[in-house]
Every structure is written in C-alpha cells, then in structure tokens.
RODO-2510 file (C-alpha; in nm, 4 decimals, decimal comma):
residues 276
     n   res          X          Y          Z
     1     x     4,0198     9,0611    -1,8288
     2     x     3,6711     8,9220    -1,7715
     3     x     3,6752     8,7758    -2,1227
     4     x     3,9969     8,5922    -2,0477
     5     x     3,8478     8,4539    -1,7265
     6     x     3,5443     8,3167    -1,9099
     7     x     3,7618     8,1549    -2,1715
     8     x     3,9771     7,9984    -1,9050
     9     x     3,6706     7,8635    -1,7262
    10     x     3,5328     7,7191    -2,0495
    11     x     3,8615     7,5513    -2,1252
    12     x     3,8700     7,4055    -1,7745
    13     x     3,5223     7,2525    -1,8022
    14     x     3,5971     7,1242    -2,1530
    15     x     3,9111     6,9490    -2,0367
    16     x     3,7295     6,8026    -1,7369
    17     x     3,4407     6,6765    -1,9546
    18     x     3,6834     6,5334    -2,2053
    19     x     3,8684     6,3436    -1,9319
    20     x     3,5385     6,2085    -1,7922
    21     x     3,4244     6,0988    -2,1406
    22     x     3,7545     5,9264    -2,2090
    23     x     3,7273     5,7521    -1,8724
    24     x     3,3814     5,6149    -1,9571
    25     x     3,4970     5,5153    -2,3054
    26     x     3,7822     5,3171    -2,1540
    27     x     3,5399     5,1433    -1,9142
    28     x     3,3015     5,0602    -2,1990
    29     x     3,5900     4,9272    -2,4061
    30     x     3,7073     4,7048    -2,1208
    31     x     3,3480     4,5796    -2,0720
    32     x     3,3165     4,4936    -2,4426
    33     x     3,6497     4,3122    -2,4355
    34     x     3,5379     4,1232    -2,1226
    35     x     3,2146     4,0155    -2,2938
    36     x     3,4053     3,9022    -2,6012
    37     x     3,6387     3,6966    -2,3844
    38     x     3,3399     3,5339    -2,2098
    39     x     3,1720     3,4579    -2,5424
    40     x     3,4889     3,3080    -2,6869
    41     x     3,5462     3,1023    -2,3707
    42     x     3,1863     2,9747    -2,3775
    43     x     3,2191     2,8891    -2,7467
    44     x     3,5437     2,7002    -2,6868
    45     x     3,3863     2,5170    -2,3905
    46     x     3,0797     2,4115    -2,5920
    47     x     3,2922     2,2999    -2,8862
    48     x     3,5124     2,1024    -2,6473
    49     x     3,2088     1,9290    -2,4972
    50     x     3,0732     1,8488    -2,8421
    51     x     3,4066     1,7061    -2,9470
    52     x     3,4292     1,4951    -2,6319
    53     x     3,0731     1,3722    -2,6870
    54     x     3,1556     1,2825    -3,0465
    55     x     3,4737     1,1038    -2,9417
    56     x     3,2819     0,9094    -2,6773
    57     x     3,0066     0,8284    -2,9259
    58     x     3,2626     0,7147    -3,1828
    59     x     3,4372     0,4885    -2,9309
    60     x     3,1180     0,3376    -2,7864
    61     x     2,8761     0,3381    -3,0799
    62     x     3,1116     0,3499    -3,3780
    63     x     2,9824     0,6847    -3,5081
    64     x     2,9983     1,0512    -3,4087
    65     x     2,6485     1,1271    -3,5425
    66     x     2,4719     1,2020    -3,2123
    67     x     2,1286     1,2246    -3,3727
    68     x     2,1754     0,8837    -3,5276
    69     x     2,2926     0,7458    -3,1927
    70     x     1,9803     0,8840    -3,0223
    71     x     1,7583     0,7303    -3,2900
    72     x     1,9384     0,3971    -3,2619
    73     x     1,8959     0,3983    -2,8843
    74     x     1,5259     0,4784    -2,9210
    75     x     1,4894     0,1998    -3,1750
    76     x     1,6698    -0,0472    -2,9478
    77     x     1,4551     0,0503    -2,6496
    78     x     1,1341     0,0190    -2,8499
    79     x     1,2266    -0,3277    -2,9750
    80     x     1,3424    -0,4822    -2,6455
    81     x     1,0642    -0,6725    -2,4620
    82     x     1,0103    -0,6045    -2,0931
    83     x     1,0915    -0,8930    -1,8606
    84     x     0,8187    -1,0543    -1,6517
    85     x     0,8149    -1,1869    -1,2974
    86     x     0,7921    -1,5548    -1,3902
    87     x     0,6794    -1,7500    -1,0839
    88     x     0,4750    -2,0131    -1,2674
    89     x     0,7009    -2,3059    -1,1806
    90     x     0,6802    -2,2213    -0,8095
    91     x     0,3142    -2,1228    -0,7831
    92     x     0,1410    -2,3612    -1,0227
    93     x     0,1895    -2,6660    -0,7937
    94     x     0,0224    -2,4718    -0,5104
    95     x    -0,2658    -2,3729    -0,7363
    96     x    -0,3242    -2,7232    -0,8681
    97     x    -0,3097    -2,8552    -0,5122
    98     x    -0,6058    -2,6293    -0,4315
    99     x    -0,7703    -2,6714    -0,7734
   100     x    -0,6772    -3,0085    -0,9276
   101     x    -0,8663    -2,9308    -1,2481
   102     x    -0,7032    -2,5922    -1,3059
   103     x    -0,5778    -2,5774    -1,6663
   104     x    -0,2830    -2,3395    -1,6852
   105     x    -0,2573    -2,3207    -2,0648
   106     x    -0,6290    -2,2565    -2,1005
   107     x    -0,6231    -1,9789    -1,8426
   108     x    -0,3110    -1,8235    -1,9957
   109     x    -0,4822    -1,8135    -2,3360
   110     x    -0,7893    -1,6575    -2,1758
   111     x    -0,5655    -1,3980    -2,0121
   112     x    -0,3994    -1,3057    -2,3419
   113     x    -0,7321    -1,2830    -2,5228
   114     x    -0,8862    -1,0750    -2,2461
   115     x    -0,5933    -0,8322    -2,2295
   116     x    -0,5979    -0,7830    -2,6063
   117     x    -0,9726    -0,7176    -2,6075
   118     x    -0,9344    -0,4810    -2,3087
   119     x    -0,6778    -0,2681    -2,4933
   120     x    -0,8830    -0,2812    -2,8135
   121     x    -1,1845    -0,1599    -2,6156
   122     x    -0,9842     0,1419    -2,4963
   123     x    -0,8686     0,2098    -2,8525
   124     x    -1,2230     0,1941    -2,9897
   125     x    -1,3709     0,3771    -2,6927
   126     x    -1,6273     0,1034    -2,6329
   127     x    -1,6452    -0,1319    -2,3352
   128     x    -1,8604    -0,3637    -2,5470
   129     x    -1,5423    -0,4897    -2,7162
   130     x    -1,4323    -0,6601    -2,3920
   131     x    -1,4914    -1,0337    -2,4371
   132     x    -1,4419    -1,1617    -2,0805
   133     x    -1,4251    -1,0468    -1,7198
   134     x    -1,6662    -0,9749    -1,4378
   135     x    -1,8739    -0,6650    -1,3634
   136     x    -1,5893    -0,5143    -1,1604
   137     x    -1,3505    -0,5187    -1,4563
   138     x    -1,6148    -0,3928    -1,6980
   139     x    -1,6985    -0,1028    -1,4690
   140     x    -1,3317    -0,0104    -1,4381
   141     x    -1,2968    -0,0131    -1,8168
   142     x    -1,6103     0,1972    -1,8619
   143     x    -1,4877     0,4557    -1,6105
   144     x    -1,1455     0,4719    -1,7760
   145     x    -1,2894     0,5298    -2,1236
   146     x    -1,5309     0,7917    -1,9891
   147     x    -1,2467     0,9738    -1,8127
   148     x    -1,0435     0,9952    -2,1332
   149     x    -1,3473     1,1149    -2,3263
   150     x    -1,4192     1,3908    -2,0738
   151     x    -1,0582     1,5045    -2,1189
   152     x    -1,1110     1,5192    -2,4949
   153     x    -0,8648     1,2357    -2,5556
   154     x    -0,8559     0,8874    -2,7081
   155     x    -0,5875     0,6364    -2,6106
   156     x    -0,4625     0,3939    -2,8753
   157     x    -0,3042     0,0483    -2,8473
   158     x    -0,2368    -0,0755    -3,2005
   159     x    -0,0599    -0,3782    -3,3520
   160     x    -0,0544    -0,5559    -3,0162
   161     x     0,1931    -0,8425    -2,9926
   162     x     0,2227    -1,0483    -2,6736
   163     x     0,5735    -1,1689    -2,5895
   164     x     0,5167    -1,3711    -2,2749
   165     x     0,2615    -1,4393    -2,0012
   166     x     0,3446    -1,6001    -1,6671
   167     x     0,1889    -1,6395    -1,3239
   168     x     0,3549    -1,3882    -1,0913
   169     x     0,1416    -1,4121    -0,7771
   170     x    -0,1118    -1,6370    -0,6002
   171     x    -0,2938    -1,5236    -0,2883
   172     x    -0,6039    -1,5988    -0,0840
   173     x    -0,7949    -1,3369     0,1124
   174     x    -1,1471    -1,2661     0,2348
   175     x    -1,3246    -1,5392     0,0431
   176     x    -1,1258    -1,4843    -0,2777
   177     x    -0,8451    -1,6765    -0,4449
   178     x    -0,6496    -1,4525    -0,6823
   179     x    -0,4024    -1,5602    -0,9500
   180     x    -0,2133    -1,2715    -1,1085
   181     x    -0,0748    -1,3182    -1,4585
   182     x     0,1957    -1,0794    -1,5807
   183     x     0,2171    -1,0167    -1,9537
   184     x     0,4934    -0,8550    -2,1557
   185     x     0,3754    -0,7027    -2,4838
   186     x     0,4530    -0,4466    -2,7495
   187     x     0,2286    -0,2146    -2,9475
   188     x     0,2069     0,1333    -3,0921
   189     x     0,0790     0,3398    -2,8014
   190     x    -0,0246     0,7025    -2,8322
   191     x    -0,2984     0,9446    -2,7285
   192     x    -0,4864     1,1683    -2,9706
   193     x    -0,7174     1,4655    -2,9381
   194     x    -1,0839     1,3954    -3,0100
   195     x    -1,1090     1,7451    -3,1588
   196     x    -0,8490     1,7253    -3,4361
   197     x    -0,6990     1,3741    -3,4027
   198     x    -0,3534     1,5203    -3,3384
   199     x    -0,1084     1,3124    -3,1348
   200     x    -0,0748     1,4519    -2,7825
   201     x     0,1414     1,1808    -2,6277
   202     x     0,3277     0,8704    -2,7393
   203     x     0,4439     0,7784    -3,0879
   204     x     0,3050     0,6237    -3,4046
   205     x     0,6606     0,5567    -3,5196
   206     x     0,8208     0,3663    -3,2319
   207     x     0,6810     0,0578    -3,0628
   208     x     0,5918     0,0725    -2,6965
   209     x     0,7181    -0,2034    -2,4668
   210     x     0,5202    -0,2563    -2,1475
   211     x     0,3762    -0,5054    -1,8968
   212     x     0,0298    -0,5690    -1,7579
   213     x    -0,0943    -0,7575    -1,4529
   214     x    -0,4253    -0,9410    -1,4929
   215     x    -0,6123    -1,0796    -1,1920
   216     x    -0,7973    -1,4096    -1,2304
   217     x    -1,0241    -1,4757    -0,9325
   218     x    -1,2205    -1,7599    -0,7793
   219     x    -1,4815    -1,6580    -0,5227
   220     x    -1,4359    -1,9243    -0,2599
   221     x    -1,6966    -1,8001    -0,0122
   222     x    -1,9295    -1,5078    -0,0859
   223     x    -2,0130    -1,4681     0,2822
   224     x    -1,6482    -1,3840     0,3622
   225     x    -1,5864    -1,1444     0,0735
   226     x    -1,6242    -0,7705     0,1256
   227     x    -1,6281    -0,7022    -0,2493
   228     x    -1,9773    -0,6179    -0,3738
   229     x    -1,9026    -0,7597    -0,7192
   230     x    -1,8371    -1,1041    -0,5711
   231     x    -2,1973    -1,1466    -0,4646
   232     x    -2,2914    -1,2526    -0,8168
   233     x    -1,9971    -1,4918    -0,8531
   234     x    -2,0461    -1,7368    -0,5666
   235     x    -2,1317    -2,0918    -0,6668
   236     x    -2,4186    -2,3024    -0,5474
   237     x    -2,4786    -2,6711    -0,5949
   238     x    -2,7011    -2,7211    -0,9023
   239     x    -2,8843    -3,0009    -0,7213
   240     x    -2,9513    -2,8846    -0,3648
   241     x    -2,8597    -2,5148    -0,3888
   242     x    -2,6067    -2,5265    -0,1066
   243     x    -2,3128    -2,2799    -0,1309
   244     x    -1,9878    -2,4325    -0,2568
   245     x    -1,7150    -2,2977    -0,0305
   246     x    -1,4410    -2,5630    -0,0481
   247     x    -1,1418    -2,4944    -0,2727
   248     x    -1,1572    -2,7044    -0,5874
   249     x    -1,4274    -2,9324    -0,4479
   250     x    -1,5256    -3,2113    -0,6850
   251     x    -1,8570    -3,2864    -0,5108
   252     x    -2,1134    -3,0927    -0,3096
   253     x    -2,0392    -3,1478     0,0595
   254     x    -2,4142    -3,1658     0,1308
   255     x    -2,5612    -3,3901    -0,1401
   256     x    -2,2570    -3,5300    -0,3245
   257     x    -2,3427    -3,3863    -0,6694
   258     x    -2,0338    -3,3612    -0,9017
   259     x    -1,9321    -2,9952    -0,9459
   260     x    -1,5992    -3,0081    -1,1325
   261     x    -1,7323    -2,8245    -1,4382
   262     x    -1,8859    -2,5571    -1,2210
   263     x    -1,5526    -2,4914    -1,0508
   264     x    -1,3817    -2,4419    -1,3870
   265     x    -1,6441    -2,1888    -1,4936
   266     x    -1,6148    -2,0063    -1,1609
   267     x    -1,2818    -1,8486    -1,2563
   268     x    -1,3236    -1,4948    -1,3877
   269     x    -1,1140    -1,1824    -1,4406
   270     x    -1,1530    -0,8851    -1,2095
   271     x    -0,8699    -0,6395    -1,2763
   272     x    -0,6047    -0,5265    -1,5268
   273     x    -0,3223    -0,2847    -1,4432
   274     x    -0,0216    -0,1632    -1,6384
   275     x     0,3108    -0,2265    -1,4638
   276     x     0,5922     0,0180    -1,5388
***
C-alpha cells in the first residue's frame, strides 16, 4: 500500500511538471513567432521605404542609384558659387563723394590679392606670406595660425579661385571709415594633423564654396578712434605736420599743401572674416 502511494505521488508530480513545461514551451513558441513577425514587418517596411526612395529618385533625378544621386548632389553643391551681397552700385557714389580719388577697381584688386595671400599664409602656417594689411590684421592672422598649431592642426586653402568681389557695406564710426568687400570664392579646403598629415576635416576631392568679408579702412581722425592699431595710421601734413582729419581732403587745411596721394595711401586692410 505505501508503495502504491509513492508511485501515485510520483505520477502526480510528473504530470504537473510536464504540464508546466508544456506551458512554458507554448509561451516561448509564441514569443519566437512574435519576434519573427516583428522582424518580417520591419524588413517589409525598410524595403518599402527603399523602393519609395528609389521611385522618388528615379522620378526626380532620372536614376534609382541613391549613392550616385548623393555624389551628384555633392558635386553640384561644390561647383555652385556662393552669392554675394552686391551693394557697389548704391554705396560707391557715397564713397566717392567722401573720397573723390577713391579707385574702386584698384581697391577691389588689392582686396582679392590680400585675401588670397591671407589664405595662403594660413595654408603655409606663416604670417610672413601676407602681402598687405595693417598691424591689426597681421596680429589676427598670427593668433589664428598659432591657435591651429597648438591644436596640432594645419588648415589648407588650395587652388583658390575668386568668383566675384563687391562692396557690401560702408560705414563711419569713431574716427574710422570702413568699406567692407564681400568675396565669393572656391578652393579645396581641409584640415590635416601636424602629426601624421591625415585629413581631419574637409575634403581634398570636392571644392569648397564660401564667402569672405574684408574690411578696408581709412583712419579719419586718430584722436576719435578707440582702436589702438589706428594710432599708427593717422595722416599728417608732410609740410606742416598738422593732422589731416577731413574726409578725402585734397589740401592741408592749415598750410594748403596738396595731399591727394597721401589720402590714397591711407587706405589699409584691418580685418578678414569668413561668412557662412
């Protein structure tokens, strides 16, 4: 009798364990099926998106090769010049009214030459390459090159081609007259590591389209300027030594000495900034 009771108990626990195991197996099976359904649904969704993207690409760009489309878009972007804020026709009459001997074409050429030498100086890591500009601009360039060097980097502007340069602003403030030229240009722009010359940013393959603002200044009155770099730029009459403070004056207001040539030489460059 006891033996029968033990056997019955064993059979009971076996049946209970078997039912529990089958229950968990069913749950696991349902979970696997659920995962498979999710995977299939995700696959179908991704394939549908890809097909829609290809159809859109085929309709708009004439091809369903998305990589080719991306490359074509990059190529188009890298070959399209940036526009400039061309205010020359409006501002030049105001400038020549203040400075009758101001030569726009000469100053535009100086701007282009300066900007090219400025970018070449950054590329070569030497401020000595800069061929124009005042102490303020040279100091800014020196600080910029030093900052890149401390970061272990060298910035490159290669194969520079200028598209267009126009006057975009003319203002007078605190003893200064400032003409801002805006230049659209293209080049190969990238940054390399000084350690191994590897490219860290930019591209050697695609051209870089950008704009720069260049400030051309005339120090009208040193006594009114709060810029320390202007102290060396103020003009004095070569005959009597009196300060020349009148805009575009042709003669010294004290002794009458002609000063036209001195006014032309008084224009200098003080700042260059990239405009995105």
